[in-house]
Every structure is written in C-alpha cells, then in structure tokens.
N, C-alpha and C positions, 0 to 999 in steps of 0.2 A: 186168608183167613184175620181178621181185625178184632185183637184182644178186648176187652172190654177192662175198666180199671177194676171193676169190684171182683174180677176172678179171684181165687185160692192165691194167696202170696208165694204157696209154692210153686206154682205153673209158670208165676211169673220170673222165679229165680231161675227156672228152667230154660226159661226164654232167652237167657241174657246170659253170656260167661262176663259180661261186665260187671254183676253184680258181684261174682265171685271174687273177681280179681280187686275190686272195689273195697272188699271187707280187711284185706292186706294192707292197709291204709297205706304203704311206701313200696307197694309193688310186690311182683310176685318174688323179689329177691329174701325178702320178709318171712312170706310163706315157705321159701327153700327151705331156709333155715330153721324151721319147724318140721321139716320132710313132706310136707303137702304138695309136691310139686313134682312131676313126672324129670328125675335125673336126666331124661337123654335130651333136655331143653338147653342142658349146658355141655358142651362140646369137649373142654376139658377139665379134668379134677380141680386142676388149681388153674386159673385165667392169669395170664400174663400180667394184664393191666390191670387196673382198677379206676381209673380217670381217664380222660382224654380233653384236649387242648388241641382244637380244631383252627387253625388258622387260614380261613377263608381268604383270599385274596380276589376280591370281586372286579369283574373286568375281564379276567383271564390275561395274566401274566406273558408274555412272550417268553414261552420256552427255549428258541432260538437264539436268546439273546441273554439267557440266563443259564441252562444248564443243558443244553440240545448242542453241541459246538459241532460247527456243519462247515469245514476246511471249502467243501466244493462250492458253496454259496458264495463265497469270498471269491473263489476261483471264475463263476461265472455269473457276478452280481454285475445287473445292468440288462440281460439278456433274456431272452423272451423264454420264458419255461416250456419246456416239451409239451406239445400237445397230449400225448396219452396221460399226462397225468390230470389234465383238466379236462380232458372231453368229457361234455355231461356233467359237471360239478356243478353245482349250485353255490355262490359266493351269496353273502351279505350285501357287500358292497361292491365288489370287484367287477368292473365291464372289460368285454373285449382279453386279449390277452395279456395277461401282467410279466413285469418282468423281475427275474430272481433277485435277492434283496438279502447280499450278505452282512452279517451283524457288524455294527460300527466299533462293538466292543470287543476286548481280548479275550481269552480264558486260559486258564493254567489248568495243570493237573494238582491235586492237593491232597496234603497227607502222605501216609503208607498205603492210603487205598487207591490213590490215583484219581480221584472223582474229579473229574472237568467241570468246574465251576468257575462265571464269569467272574470279571476283575469289578464290577458292579456289586458282588457281594463278597466283601474280604472279612466281615464276621464271620456269618455262614460258615466260609472258608476251611474256617479255622474249626468247625467241626465235620469235615470231610469224613473223618473214619467213625462218626456216630451215625450217619443216617445213612438212608437207603433214598436210592434214587429209581425213582419210576417213570420209565423215557417212554415209555410204551402203553400212555393212558388213553384212551378214547371213547367218546359219547354219540349220542345221536342228534344233539342237538345245537343248533349254530347260532340261535337269537341269546340275548343273554337272559332274559327272566325264565323262558322254562328251561333254559339248560341249569342255570342256577336253583332252580325247583328241583328237576332231577337230580341234581347232583345231592340234595339234600332229603329229597323224599323217595330218590328209587322210581320216581314218573313225574313225566313231563307237565302234566294237568295240578294245577293244586287242589288240595282237598285231602291228600296222603298226608299221615304222620311224615316227621321228620326224621333222620337219624337218632339226634338227641333225645324223644319222645319216645322213639323205640326202647331205647337203652334205659330211660325212665322207667318206663312200663316193665320191663323185663327183667330189670337188678334191683329197680328201687333208688334208694339216696340213702349218704353213709351218716347225714344231717340230719337230725328231724327238724333243725331250727334256721335251715337254707336249703332251698329249691335245688333237685337234684339235677336242673337243664339252668343253664345259665348263658345268655346273648350280651355281647358288650361290641358295641359299635364304634367305627374311627372313620376317615375318611371324608370326602365333601357331598358324601350321601349316603341314602341307606341301600341295599342291595337292588339290583331291578327285580329281583322275585317277592321283595316284602317280605311280610310277616308268615307269608307262606312258607319261608325258610324254615322258618324254627316252631312252626305249627303243629297242633297235634293230631289234625285230621279229625279220624274218627275213634281216636283211642280219646278216654278221657279226659277233661278240658286241664285236669290237675299237670300231667304229662308233657305241658307246651313250656316251651324255652321262656322263662323271664327276664324280658330285658331290663338290665342296667343304665341306667344312664348318666353323663357325664356333670349334668348343669342341675341343680336344685337336689332334691332328692334322689337317692339312686333308685330307687323303685315307686312309679305312682303311686299315691293312694295309701303310703305306707305310716307315714307318720298321723298323729291324731289333729283333727283339724282346730280351727280356733275355739277354745270354751270346752276341747275335752280333756279331760285328765285318764290317766291307765285306768284309774277304778271305774271311772264310767265307762273306758270302750271296753273293759272285761266284761262288765255287767252287760252292755249292749249286746256283744258277741255270746253271750251266755243264753240271752234272751232267744236270739236266732237261730242258734243250735237246737234250743230245745221246739223251735217252731218248724224247724227244717225236719228234725225228727218224726215229730208226729206228722209231718204231708208224708216226708219217707215212709213211716210204719201204714201210711192209706196205699199210698198208690207203686213204690217199690221201685223208684225210678233212680237210678245208681248217679245221677248227674247230681242231685241233692246230695248223696253223699262228698262227692267230688268238693261242690259248694261250701260244706262244712268244714272241710279239711283246708280248701285255700283261705278262710278266714280264720282258721287257725293257723297256717303256716305265715301269713299275713301279721300277726299279733306276734309271734316269736323273732318275726325277723326287724321288728322296732328295733330288738336289743342287739341281734345280731346281726344286723347290715351296716350300722354304722361302727362297729368295731373292724369287720371285714371291709369294707371300704376306707378306711385311714391309713393310707398308705403315709401319711407323715411320720407314723411310728417306724418305719424301715430306715436302716439306717444311711448316711450318707454314702459310706461306697455303696452300697444295693444302689442308690439312685444314680451313682455317676453309671454305674455299669449299665441298667437300661434306659437311661436318658430320659426321664420322666419329667414332670413338669409339677410343682407342688399346688399351681393356682390357674389351674385347666379350664376353669367357669370363665374364663376371658377369651379365651383361645379356643379352636374348633376340638374335638375331642382327641385324647392322644394315644395312639397305639400302644406308645411304649407305658403310659401309666395301663391300659389293658392288660398287655401281659403279666406287667408287674399284679395286677388283681388277681389273674390267672392262675399265677402261682399260687395266693394267698387263698384261692379258693380250693383247689385242689388239697392244699395243706387242709383244710377243714372238712374234706368229704364232698365236695362236690362232685356228682359223678360225668358231668359233659358241660365244657365252658367252651363256647363258639365265639371267636372273635371273627367280627366284618371289617375288615380296610376296603374300602369302594375305590376305584379310579383307576386300574389298570388296564382301560380300555384304550389304546395306542394304535389309534388310525392313521394319523397323521392328516389328518384332513385341516388341521391348525394348528398352530405356535404350540398352544395348548395340549394339544394331544401327539405330537412330534416325538418320536422314538428317543432322538437325540437328547433331548430336553427332559420331557415328562420321565422315563422308564428311571435316568437316575435317581431325580428326586424321590421316585416312589420308594428307591432303594433303600436310599438313604432315611427316610421316617420310618423303615421297617426293618432294616439289616441289624443294627445294631441291638433292640429288644430283641429279636429272635433270637438273635446268639445268647445275650444274656440271657433269655429265659430258661433256655439250653444250658448252661454253665450253672443255673441257678438250681434248676432243677436236681443234676448231676450232684451238687455240694452236701443238698441235703438230703441228697437219697431217695429223693422219688423221681427221677429218670427210670428206673426199673419197672415201676408200676405205672406210671403216667404214660403212654401214647399220644406223642404229638404227630400232628397231620398238617401239611403245609401245600396248599394248593386252591386252584381258580374253578370255572367250570367248563373251560374248553381254553386250548392252546390259539396261534398267530400265525399265520400263514407264513410261507418261507418265499413270499414274493412280495412287492410293494404294492400297497393299494392303490395309490396315486388317484384318488379319489377326485372328479372334474378337475381332471389336471394337474393338481397338488405337486411341487416338487419337494415339498415335506417326505421324511419316511416314518413310513406306518405300517401296520399290516393286520389284514382282516381278521376276522373270525375262522377257527380252524377246527373242527370236531374230530376231526382225522386223526391226531397225534399230538399230544403237549403231555407234559413234567409234571407229576406232584412226586413229594420226599416226605416220609415219615422217619419217626425215631423214638427210642424210647420201648418199654409197654412190652418187651416181644419183639421188637424189630430185628430184623438182622442189620448188623451195622456196617458201614464201609463199603456197601455190594449196589452194583448198578443192575436193575430189572427192566430188561426189555432193550428193545432199539426200534430207529425210521431209517427209512433210507437215505442214502448218500445227501437228497435237500430236503430231507424231513417232512414230506408230505404224506409218506404214511409208514404206518407199524409195520415191521417184517419180521418182528419177532419178540413171543411173549406178551400178546396184547391184552392188554387191563382192562375191561370194561368197569364201567359205576357200578353195576351188582356184584363184581368182583372184588372191587374194594369195599364195597359194604360187609361184603361177606366177612372176607378177612379181618375189620375191623371188629364183628362181632366176635371172629372165632377169639380173636387177642382178649376180648373182654369174658372169653369164658361162655360165647352163646353158640349154639348151633341154630345158624340162620335159616336154616331148614323147618327147626321146629318152633321157633318164635314168630307165631301166628295170634290174629284175632280177627273173631267170628266177624263179617259186617255185611248187609244185604246180600244174607245168603251163603258166604262162601269166605273160607280162611282166609286171609289178605298176609304179606309178611313185606318187609322191606325188597326184600332182593325179587318178589311175585315168584315167578317160576324160572327165575335165571340164578347167574353168580355162582360163581366157583372158589375157593381158597385160595389165596397167591401163595403158595408152599417158599417159592423161593425170598420173599419176603420174610420170611418165619425165622427168628434165630434157632 
C-alpha cells in the first residue's frame, strides 16, 4: 500500500524507525544515556574501546611476505604447486599450473611473544608484544572493488551501510563539532570500491563517512564563499532551518532532519576543522617520529600526516577514523608491481607512521580505549603469478587466507590467532570470516552485533547479516 503524504503524522512516524532515531540528533548513544534504548543492544556494561582507527591497506598486502612465514615455500620455490591445492580453483589472472614462490624477504621472531614479522616492518616489529596477529582471515571475494566493499559493509554489492556508518548510527559522536566518522586517503589512487566503502547505504546520510582532503579546504564547501561572512552564513542557515522545519512538519520526511543536522554540523566545522588539521602545532619530536610533511599540498597525500591526524581526531572524540592507503596490488606483471621493488617501498611509506601512531596513543593513555585495525581486502597467492610469461615476482589475489592485525581497545596483546597450511594456501585453524571480524569490532565497542539493526524494505538489516561470531581468542 502506498502511503499518502496527508495521512496523520502519527501514522507516518509509526511507519519508520528512522524518524525515531533521527530525533536523537547524534544517534542511539545519546538516547541510551537517557535510558530510552533497550539495554540489550550493548554487549558489555563497559565497552573496551571508545574509538577506532582502521588502517585499510587497499590493494591487498602480501601476508606471505609480511606476517605469515612459510619456510616450505622457500624450500620448494620454483616448483609446481601440487594439483590438490588448485583443482577447480578460480584465479583472477593465473593460468595453467603456477609455481610456488618463497618470500624474498627475511623473518624474525620479535619481542617476548615471539611473533614472526618480516624484516620489511622493522618499526612495527617493536610492537610485537602489543598487537594481535590474525593469520586466518578469509573472504568470499577475489576482485578488488567487491572485496573492499565486502570488507567495509559486510556485503559485496554496493548499497549497504559501512562499518563506520553503523557505529555512527549505533553510538553517535562524542564531539558535536566534528563528524563521528572521518575518512583520510593516501596512495596513488582512491580505493577500487570508491565511496561505497564509507557510504551510509540506507541509513540516514548523517552517518556516512566525511572525507578530509589534503589539498585546499580539508572538507569541501565548509569555508564561506567569497562575499559571505560569518553573520550572513548564520542568517542563511537559520532561514534554511526554518524552511526545512516547516516542510518536515508537513510530510515528516526524516531525511529533512538529516539535512538540517548536516548544515549545522558544517557550520560548527568552520571553527573545529582548521584547529584539528593544524598539525604544525605538534612538536618537532612528534613530526620526526611520524615522518610527517608540513607542506603536503605540493606532493601526493601523506599517510604519515593522516596517521597524525587520526590521533588528533580520536583525542577530540571522533568515533571512527578510517585511513586508506592504496597501492598494495603486487602482481609482478610490470616493474612497478614487482614484489621485490614495490612491497618494500610501500612498507617504507607506512611502517614508521603506524609504529608512531601506536607509540603516540600509548604515551597519551589512548591505546586502551582506541582499537587500531590494520589490513586489506584479501591476501596474495603462495605462487608466482607470471602473467603473460613475466619474469618478475608477483602474487595473484587470494581470498582463502590472509592476515590482519589489531591492537589496543580490548585486544589481547602479543597473540597470534589462527594458522594456514605449510604453503599458506588454506586456513587450517580458527578461521575468521569478514563477518566474524565485524562482530568482534562491534563487541569491543560494547555493541551486540545481533541487536544493532535497521529496518529497510520490510526486514531488519544488520552489519553481519545472519552471520558472524565474536573471535574470543582476540579478547583481552
């Protein structure tokens, strides 16, 4: 039945839960403080984490060259992979019977925990006793765009809300002057999955990720245009608010409330964003630690700058900060994608800053309440791709097994969860699916993933759909 817009307002309110939640202004969290939300939404009386910094390595880092040491690969390097591994397998680019590829890089056991970490990550290696390495990740997708969308939204097709949007919707923001979900980009390109990776899907658009830029204004259209001062901007917004409110009272469209809130947030951000992004105010020691650049506008976006900004954001109460660094797609089909050259360069671009971020958070007493997650959309094969007869070293896409790590915010430090077979082809212990990862992240934020739902097109949706189990071995 199609509802007419002149139906009683109460009937329209009953028709959509969106109206109810938008009245909260800053999400379910604000209502929870007033005792108006079912306490069963929250998995724990006291969440382990309040904020998340998600370091998304777009393009899929090679776990076999960074975290999952396989001596057997080195022993049998250059030999055909046994057919039982690849019978019926579907690869993105590999043809025929590929040859095993041992890592050209060394590994060492690090810290008291003895975590095996590649020589390519000397700075992160110092944090071996603080991070939990998940060697048993797996996904259902083996092409970049759908895999990135799946990793961020729990579904491979665009249109679902992202992890950050679900958290914004469920917990709101701690800072009324900044978005609850911020996205920072670096690398040579944007993620293959595009803005769908941080979109709000069918949730109110207030909860989508806000992209901060490294050139020009940090956020588009926040600055006043030429000829408009602060007083005129305020008068304009007041008039728009009144007009939107009149329209809302007539048709009870919850997106109108979202629009009003977005205008007001943008106005407050005119003051809060310049102060937030002024990293020049940081000490020389901090800049040296991260390897930041004070004039990034002249070059491509800096991952190190974004890591420092992420720390400043969680200090100010931004709930979810997601950094994307593109370029980890090491196929070996050209000099630019050869593992021997490209992978060390990418590690140099990121390793120091990631280590600095963990150190900085710990020194400031923020690591215990900030969950840091690192990883890509899938893994790389234990065989050489050798596309079109290439003599360079490269690995194809591999959804069956890959590695991620997490630290802080309720994570058990210094542990390794899961294992792969002796070639690193399949998970053989404690498999962790994408939905399991999402369920665990929500759990650490104090939310039961089965209770955080949103009614759309006649059914309740959730980030984990009908899947997902909390990975207890990751919990402190």
